[in-house]
C-alpha positions as CSV (number, residue, x, y, z in Angstrom):
1,M,-12.3,21.5,-12.9
2,K,-12.7,19.7,-16.2
3,G,-10.8,20.9,-19.2
4,A,-12.5,22.0,-22.4
5,L,-11.7,18.7,-24.1
6,A,-12.7,16.4,-21.2
7,G,-14.3,13.3,-22.7
8,I,-12.1,13.4,-25.8
9,R,-9.6,10.5,-26.1
10,V,-6.5,10.8,-28.3
11,L,-4.4,7.9,-29.4
12,D,-1.0,9.3,-30.1
13,L,1.2,7.3,-32.5
14,S,3.5,10.2,-33.2
15,R,7.0,10.9,-32.0
16,V,9.7,13.6,-31.9
17,L,8.1,17.1,-32.0
18,A,5.2,18.2,-34.3
19,G,2.8,15.4,-33.2
20,P,3.8,15.3,-29.6
21,L,3.5,19.1,-29.3
22,C,0.0,18.9,-30.8
23,T,-1.1,16.2,-28.4
24,Q,0.4,18.0,-25.4
25,I,-1.8,20.9,-26.3
26,L,-4.8,18.7,-26.5
27,G,-3.9,17.1,-23.2
28,D,-3.4,20.5,-21.5
29,L,-7.0,21.2,-22.7
30,G,-8.3,18.2,-20.9
31,A,-8.2,15.4,-23.5
32,D,-7.1,11.9,-22.4
33,V,-4.0,11.4,-24.5
34,I,-2.6,7.8,-24.7
35,K,1.0,7.8,-26.1
36,V,1.8,4.6,-27.9
37,E,5.5,3.8,-28.0
38,K,7.6,0.9,-29.2
39,P,8.6,-1.5,-26.4
40,G,12.2,-1.0,-25.3
41,E,12.7,2.0,-27.4
42,G,10.0,4.6,-27.2
43,D,9.9,8.1,-28.6
44,D,13.2,8.9,-30.3
45,T,13.5,12.1,-28.3
46,R,13.8,10.3,-25.0
47,K,17.5,9.9,-25.8
48,W,18.1,13.2,-27.5
49,G,20.4,14.6,-24.9
50,P,22.2,15.7,-22.8
51,P,20.8,17.3,-20.7
52,Y,18.7,14.7,-19.0
53,L,16.4,14.9,-16.0
54,K,18.2,13.8,-12.9
55,D,16.9,11.8,-10.0
56,A,17.3,12.6,-6.3
57,A,20.8,11.2,-6.3
58,G,21.8,13.4,-9.2
59,R,22.0,10.6,-11.7
60,D,20.6,10.9,-15.2
61,T,17.2,9.3,-15.6
62,G,17.5,8.9,-19.3
63,E,14.6,11.3,-19.9
64,S,15.9,14.1,-22.1
65,A,15.0,17.8,-21.9
66,Y,13.8,17.5,-25.5
67,Y,11.3,14.7,-24.6
68,L,10.2,16.5,-21.4
69,S,9.3,19.7,-23.5
70,C,6.4,18.2,-25.3
71,N,5.0,15.1,-23.5
72,R,3.2,16.1,-20.4
73,N,-0.5,15.3,-19.8
74,K,-0.2,11.9,-21.5
75,R,-0.2,8.3,-20.5
76,S,2.4,6.0,-22.1
77,V,1.7,2.5,-23.3
78,S,4.3,0.3,-25.0
79,I,2.8,-1.7,-27.8
80,D,4.5,-3.3,-30.8
81,I,2.2,-2.3,-33.7
82,S,4.2,-4.4,-36.2
83,K,2.7,-7.6,-34.8
84,P,-1.0,-8.6,-35.3
85,E,-1.7,-8.8,-31.6
86,G,-0.4,-5.2,-31.2
87,Q,-2.6,-4.1,-34.1
88,D,-5.6,-5.7,-32.5
89,I,-4.9,-3.8,-29.3
90,I,-4.7,-0.5,-31.3
91,H,-8.0,-1.2,-32.9
92,G,-9.5,-2.0,-29.5
93,L,-8.3,1.4,-28.3
94,L,-9.6,3.1,-31.4
95,K,-13.1,2.0,-30.6
96,K,-12.8,3.9,-27.3
97,S,-11.0,7.0,-28.9
98,D,-11.9,10.1,-30.9
99,V,-8.7,11.0,-32.5
100,V,-5.6,9.3,-33.7
101,I,-2.4,11.2,-34.7
102,E,0.6,9.7,-36.5
103,N,3.7,11.0,-38.3
104,F,4.9,7.9,-40.1
105,K,6.2,8.2,-43.6
106,T,3.3,8.5,-46.1
107,G,1.8,5.0,-46.5
108,G,4.0,3.6,-43.7
109,L,1.1,2.4,-41.6
110,K,-0.8,0.6,-44.4
111,K,1.1,-2.7,-43.9
112,Y,-0.2,-2.6,-40.3
113,G,-3.8,-1.9,-41.2
114,L,-3.5,1.5,-39.4
115,D,-3.5,3.9,-42.4
116,F,-6.5,6.3,-42.8
117,E,-8.5,4.1,-45.2
118,S,-8.2,1.1,-42.9
119,V,-9.0,3.0,-39.8
120,H,-11.8,5.0,-41.3
121,G,-13.4,1.8,-42.7
122,R,-13.5,0.2,-39.2
123,H,-13.9,3.3,-37.1
124,P,-15.7,6.0,-39.2
125,H,-16.0,8.3,-36.1
126,I,-12.2,8.7,-35.8
127,V,-10.5,12.0,-36.6
128,Y,-7.3,10.8,-38.2
129,C,-4.4,13.3,-38.3
130,S,-1.3,12.5,-40.3
131,I,1.8,14.7,-40.2
132,T,4.4,14.2,-42.9
133,G,7.2,16.1,-44.5
134,F,5.3,16.8,-47.8
135,G,1.7,15.7,-47.3
136,Q,-0.3,12.9,-48.8
137,T,-0.3,14.2,-52.3
138,G,2.3,15.6,-54.8
139,P,5.5,14.3,-56.3
140,L,7.4,14.3,-53.0
141,A,4.6,12.7,-50.9
142,D,6.7,9.5,-50.4
143,E,9.8,11.3,-49.3
144,P,10.8,11.5,-45.6
145,G,10.6,15.0,-44.2
146,Y,12.4,16.8,-41.3
147,D,12.1,20.2,-39.8
148,F,15.5,21.3,-41.2
149,V,14.5,20.4,-44.7
150,A,11.1,22.1,-44.4
151,Q,12.7,25.3,-43.1
152,A,14.9,25.3,-46.2
153,M,12.3,24.3,-48.8
154,G,9.5,26.4,-47.3
155,G,11.4,29.7,-47.6
156,L,12.0,30.3,-43.9
157,M,15.8,29.8,-44.0
158,A,16.2,32.1,-47.0
159,A,14.5,34.9,-45.1
160,T,16.6,34.4,-42.0
161,G,20.1,35.7,-41.4
162,A,22.2,38.7,-42.0
163,P,22.1,40.6,-45.3
164,G,24.6,39.1,-47.6
165,G,25.2,36.2,-45.2
166,E,24.3,32.6,-45.6
167,P,20.7,31.4,-44.9
168,I,20.2,30.5,-41.2
169,K,17.6,28.1,-39.7
170,A,15.6,29.2,-36.7
171,G,17.1,28.4,-33.4
172,V,14.2,26.1,-32.6
173,A,12.4,23.6,-34.9
174,L,9.8,26.1,-36.0
175,S,8.5,24.0,-38.9
176,D,7.7,21.3,-36.4
177,V,6.2,23.8,-33.9
178,M,4.0,25.5,-36.5
179,T,2.8,22.1,-37.8
180,G,1.9,21.0,-34.3
181,L,-0.2,24.1,-33.8
182,Y,-1.9,23.7,-37.2
183,A,-2.5,20.0,-36.3
184,A,-4.3,21.0,-33.1
185,T,-6.4,23.5,-34.9
186,G,-7.3,21.0,-37.7
187,I,-8.2,18.3,-35.2
188,L,-10.5,20.7,-33.2
189,A,-12.2,21.7,-36.5
190,A,-12.7,18.0,-37.4
191,L,-14.1,17.2,-34.0
192,R,-16.6,20.0,-34.4
193,H,-17.7,18.5,-37.8
194,R,-17.8,15.0,-36.2
195,D,-20.0,16.3,-33.5
196,E,-22.5,17.6,-36.1
197,T,-22.3,14.6,-38.5
198,G,-20.9,11.6,-36.6
199,K,-18.3,11.3,-39.4
200,G,-14.5,11.5,-38.9
201,Q,-12.1,12.6,-41.5
202,M,-8.4,12.9,-42.5
203,V,-6.4,15.9,-41.3
204,D,-3.4,16.0,-43.7
205,L,-0.5,18.2,-42.6
206,A,2.8,18.8,-44.3
207,L,5.8,20.4,-42.7
208,T,6.6,22.3,-45.9
209,D,3.0,23.6,-46.2
210,C,3.0,24.8,-42.6
211,T,6.4,26.4,-43.0
212,L,5.3,28.3,-46.1
213,A,2.1,29.4,-44.4
214,G,4.2,30.5,-41.4
215,T,6.3,32.9,-43.5
216,V,3.1,35.0,-43.9
217,N,4.1,38.5,-45.1
218,I,7.4,37.3,-46.5
219,A,5.5,34.9,-48.9
220,Q,2.9,37.6,-49.7
221,Y,5.7,40.1,-50.4
222,Y,6.7,37.8,-53.3
223,L,3.2,37.1,-54.5
224,T,2.4,40.8,-54.5
225,S,5.6,42.3,-55.9
226,G,7.1,39.4,-57.9
227,K,10.3,40.0,-55.9
228,T,11.9,38.1,-53.1
229,A,11.9,40.0,-49.8
230,P,15.4,41.1,-48.9
231,R,17.1,39.3,-46.0
232,V,17.5,41.9,-43.3
233,G,18.8,40.0,-40.3
234,N,17.1,41.4,-37.1
235,A,15.4,44.2,-39.0
236,H,12.1,44.1,-40.9
237,P,11.7,44.2,-44.6
238,T,8.8,46.7,-44.6
239,I,8.9,48.5,-41.2
240,V,11.7,50.8,-39.9
241,P,13.0,51.0,-37.2
242,Y,12.0,47.5,-36.3
243,Q,15.2,45.7,-35.3
244,S,17.8,45.0,-32.6
245,F,20.4,47.5,-31.4
246,K,23.5,47.1,-29.2
247,T,23.3,49.0,-25.9
248,A,26.0,49.8,-23.4
249,D,25.6,46.4,-21.7
250,G,23.6,44.1,-24.1
251,H,21.0,44.3,-26.9
252,I,17.5,45.7,-27.2
253,V,14.8,45.3,-29.8
254,I,12.8,48.4,-30.9
255,A,9.6,47.8,-32.8
256,I,8.1,51.0,-34.2
257,G,4.8,50.1,-35.8
258,N,3.5,53.5,-36.9
259,D,4.5,57.1,-37.4
260,A,3.0,58.3,-34.1
261,Q,5.3,55.9,-32.2
262,F,8.2,57.1,-34.3
263,R,7.6,60.7,-33.3
264,R,7.6,59.8,-29.6
265,F,10.7,57.8,-30.2
266,A,12.5,60.6,-31.9
267,K,11.5,63.1,-29.3
268,I,12.9,61.0,-26.4
269,L,16.1,60.8,-28.3
270,N,16.1,64.6,-28.7
271,Q,16.1,64.3,-32.5
272,D,14.1,66.1,-35.1
273,W,13.7,63.1,-37.4
274,A,9.9,63.5,-37.5
275,G,10.3,66.7,-39.4
276,N,12.8,65.2,-41.8
277,E,11.2,64.1,-45.1
278,K,13.7,61.2,-45.2
279,F,12.3,59.8,-41.9
280,A,8.9,61.3,-41.3
281,T,6.9,58.4,-42.8
282,N,7.4,54.6,-42.8
283,P,7.9,54.3,-46.6
284,A,10.6,57.0,-46.4
285,R,12.2,55.3,-43.5
286,V,12.3,52.0,-45.4
287,E,13.9,53.8,-48.3
288,N,16.5,55.3,-46.0
289,R,16.8,52.5,-43.4
290,D,20.6,52.3,-43.4
291,A,21.1,56.0,-42.7
292,L,18.5,56.0,-39.9
293,A,19.7,52.8,-38.3
294,S,23.2,54.1,-38.1
295,L,22.0,57.3,-36.3
296,I,19.9,55.3,-33.9
297,A,22.7,52.8,-33.2
298,T,25.1,55.5,-32.2
299,L,22.6,56.9,-29.6
300,I,21.4,53.6,-28.3
301,A,24.9,52.4,-27.6
302,R,25.4,55.2,-25.0
303,E,23.0,53.8,-22.4
304,T,22.2,50.5,-20.7
305,T,19.4,48.2,-21.8
306,A,17.4,48.8,-18.6
307,R,17.7,52.5,-19.0
308,W,16.3,52.4,-22.5
309,I,13.5,49.9,-21.7
310,E,12.3,52.2,-18.9
311,S,12.3,55.2,-21.2
312,F,10.6,53.6,-24.1
313,R,7.9,51.9,-22.0
314,A,7.1,55.2,-20.4
315,I,6.1,56.6,-23.8
316,D,4.5,53.5,-25.2
317,V,7.2,52.6,-27.7
318,P,7.4,48.8,-28.0
319,A,10.8,47.6,-26.9
320,G,12.3,44.7,-25.0
321,P,15.6,43.2,-23.9
322,V,17.2,40.3,-25.9
323,N,17.1,37.8,-23.1
324,T,19.0,34.5,-22.6
325,M,16.8,31.8,-21.0
326,D,18.1,32.5,-17.5
327,R,16.8,36.1,-17.9
328,V,13.6,35.0,-19.5
329,F,12.6,32.9,-16.5
330,A,13.7,35.7,-14.1
331,E,11.3,38.2,-15.8
332,E,8.4,39.2,-13.5
333,Q,6.0,39.1,-16.4
334,I,6.9,35.4,-17.1
335,K,6.4,34.6,-13.4
336,A,3.1,36.3,-13.3
337,R,1.9,34.4,-16.3
338,E,2.9,31.1,-14.7
339,M,5.0,30.0,-17.6
340,K,7.2,27.8,-15.5
341,I,5.5,24.9,-13.8
342,T,6.5,21.9,-11.8
343,L,5.1,18.4,-11.8
344,P,6.1,15.2,-9.9
345,H,8.0,12.8,-12.2
346,A,7.5,9.1,-11.7
347,Q,11.1,8.1,-12.3
348,S,13.2,10.9,-10.8
349,G,11.2,11.1,-7.6
350,L,11.5,14.9,-7.9
351,L,9.4,17.7,-9.3
352,A,10.2,18.3,-12.9
353,D,10.4,22.0,-14.0
354,L,8.5,22.4,-17.3
355,V,7.4,25.3,-19.6
356,G,3.8,26.1,-18.9
357,S,1.0,26.4,-21.5
358,P,0.3,29.9,-23.0
359,L,-3.4,29.1,-23.2
360,K,-5.3,31.0,-20.5
361,L,-9.0,30.1,-20.6
362,S,-11.3,31.8,-18.1
363,E,-13.9,29.0,-17.8
364,T,-12.0,25.9,-18.7
365,P,-8.4,26.6,-17.6
366,V,-5.5,24.3,-18.6
367,V,-5.0,21.4,-16.1
368,Y,-1.6,19.9,-15.5
369,E,-2.3,16.3,-14.5
370,Y,0.7,14.2,-15.6
371,A,4.4,14.9,-15.9
372,P,5.9,13.4,-19.1
373,P,5.5,9.6,-18.6
374,V,8.3,7.1,-18.5
375,L,8.1,4.5,-21.3
376,G,5.2,2.1,-20.8
377,Q,4.3,3.6,-17.5
378,D,0.5,3.2,-18.0
379,T,0.3,0.1,-20.2
380,D,-1.3,-2.2,-17.6
381,V,-3.8,0.4,-16.4
382,V,-4.9,1.4,-19.9
383,L,-5.4,-2.1,-21.1
384,K,-7.3,-3.1,-18.0
385,T,-9.6,-0.1,-17.8
386,L,-10.3,0.4,-21.5
387,L,-10.1,-3.1,-22.9
388,G,-10.9,-5.2,-19.9
389,A,-7.6,-7.1,-20.1
390,T,-6.7,-9.4,-17.2
391,D,-3.3,-9.7,-15.5
392,A,-2.8,-13.1,-17.1
393,E,-3.5,-11.7,-20.6
394,I,-1.1,-8.8,-20.1
395,K,1.5,-11.2,-18.8
396,E,1.1,-13.4,-21.9
397,L,1.3,-10.4,-24.2
398,R,4.4,-9.1,-22.4
399,G,6.0,-12.6,-22.7
400,K,5.4,-12.5,-26.5
401,G,7.1,-9.1,-26.7
402,I,3.9,-7.3,-27.8
403,L,4.0,-5.0,-24.7
């Protein structure tokens, strides 16, 4: 079965996380993604380990878990874009492509003739997606950008961590992840426009912009009140109780979204909180959060996580265990949703375990065609099939260090 994006070809000049995550999503949806990497080096994340994928003999293959996480459903070609011959190959591929995505420093591709203006002038049909730290405009446009910096500048770190404690970055590179998701959305919108008009366009994404947008209610809290939302750790600034609690054998999160849920919650704990004006409504609970949280914590600590999960689910009160990854993949719900997949890996000779796509489409389901490729794995095939290159021409290019 063909994916929803079958017939769309993406030339991926990006590396690390935001760009590769975006193109993995597009590949999962059926696009032909060609990952362009520097000969001999490749994507930086290939070496971001340990851990590394092991071969049948238990030896490290040099393919890191980080790289494996965001590069399936792609073909890898190794081309030196700093050389004119390499640039000619890229332009040849652009003629046969629909999208190009890059995350070079602003203006970094201009010297290679691969910036938006140059590409748009020669290939006006191309949707050109650029991911940078700060975007194509503004006083910081020329500065390099990283997820950590974006989490700090975009407000995410200041909102994360214990009350009175130091700001904490998210445990994963959320600025990169959110930017990758926004990139996929922007590209799909641009393709829709291109289908109507025949004209490509620039999709300009900044890590800081996407981080700020991703703070949603925390940013709006400030715009509405003129005040910075308090840092509340695992609690919520405007909903109570909506936080984690220690149980007899672990931790649980309880997410009470309305007063009806709170009444059921109080009843199963044999408490008359729903009749107490300090706790009866959410605004009152926010005002008296410390007192209520202390009472709840005392009760929750008396029973196991499993016991509370069973009780709360029985009365439709949102709750869940705080799982480590071994427990995540042991969850029957995760198994049922097929969030762990395996694909044959070219170098290891084994099946590589990967995280599955969360996209579940009824008519055009996600297709897992390729495991994350080894560096340059598909160079010859791509050049032959798309550009008509001969074995002799490929050998000559390889001898010159272009491939």
